[in-house]
N, C-alpha and C positions, 0 to 999 in steps of 0.2 A: 860174640860166638861163645857158646857154652860147651864144656867138655862132657863126655859121656861118663866121667868118673865122679863119684860123689864121696863125701867124707861124713862120717857120723861118729859122735863121741858118746859112749854109753858107759856109765859107771867108771869114768876116768880112763877108759881104753878107747883109742882112736881106731876106727874101722874104715876101710875103703871098699868100694864096690863099683860095679859098672852097670849102667842102665842098659838093659838088654834090648829093648825095642822102643827107642825114643820116638815120640810123636813128631812128625815133620810137617804137619799141615798148619794152616792158619788157626789162631786161637778163636774159639767160639765166643759169642757175646757174653756168656756166663763166665768164661775164663777171663776175658778182658775186664769185666766188672769186678771179679775177685782180685785181679792184679791191681786194679785201680784202688780198691778198698785197702789192700795191703800196703800199697805205696803211701796212701793218705795217712794210715795209722802210723806207719814208720816216721813220716814227716812230723806228725803231731807229737809222737813220743820224743823225737829229737828236740822239738821246741819246748816241750814240758821239762825235759832234763836240763835244758839251758837256762830256764827260769828258776832262780833260787827258791822262791816261795813254793812253786809247784813241786820242785824236787824234794823239798823238805816235807811237804804234805804226803807225797808218794812214799818217801822213805819211812815215815811214821806208819803208814798203812802197810807197807811191805813187812816191817818188823813184827806187826801184829797178826800176820797170816802164816800159814804153813804150806800152802799149795805150790808156790813158786820158790825156787832156790836162787834164781838169778834176778837181781834188781832190774836190769834193763829189760829182761823178758816180762817181768811183772808190769812195768810201765807200758810196754807195747801191748800186752793183753788188755790192760785197762783202757787204753786208747782205742784199741780195736773193738772192744765191747761197746764203746760209745757210738760207733758208726752203724 
């Protein structure tokens, strides 16, 4: 069960908010597909971070780019792009 409260961190400040009109119906086929893709990418990123050689390769690539500030977020984005 999820809460109607969300947390967001922007520029080092933590904000909270409340979802005003949460959707209560069953997820559509597109939503289910998106969730599956996200879950798969998350699992692939976790596996890649656990493997020392893949982690080293990702770390080298992470240090040479400027778009992502968080290493874990970078690895997730790269794995997500493969799907």
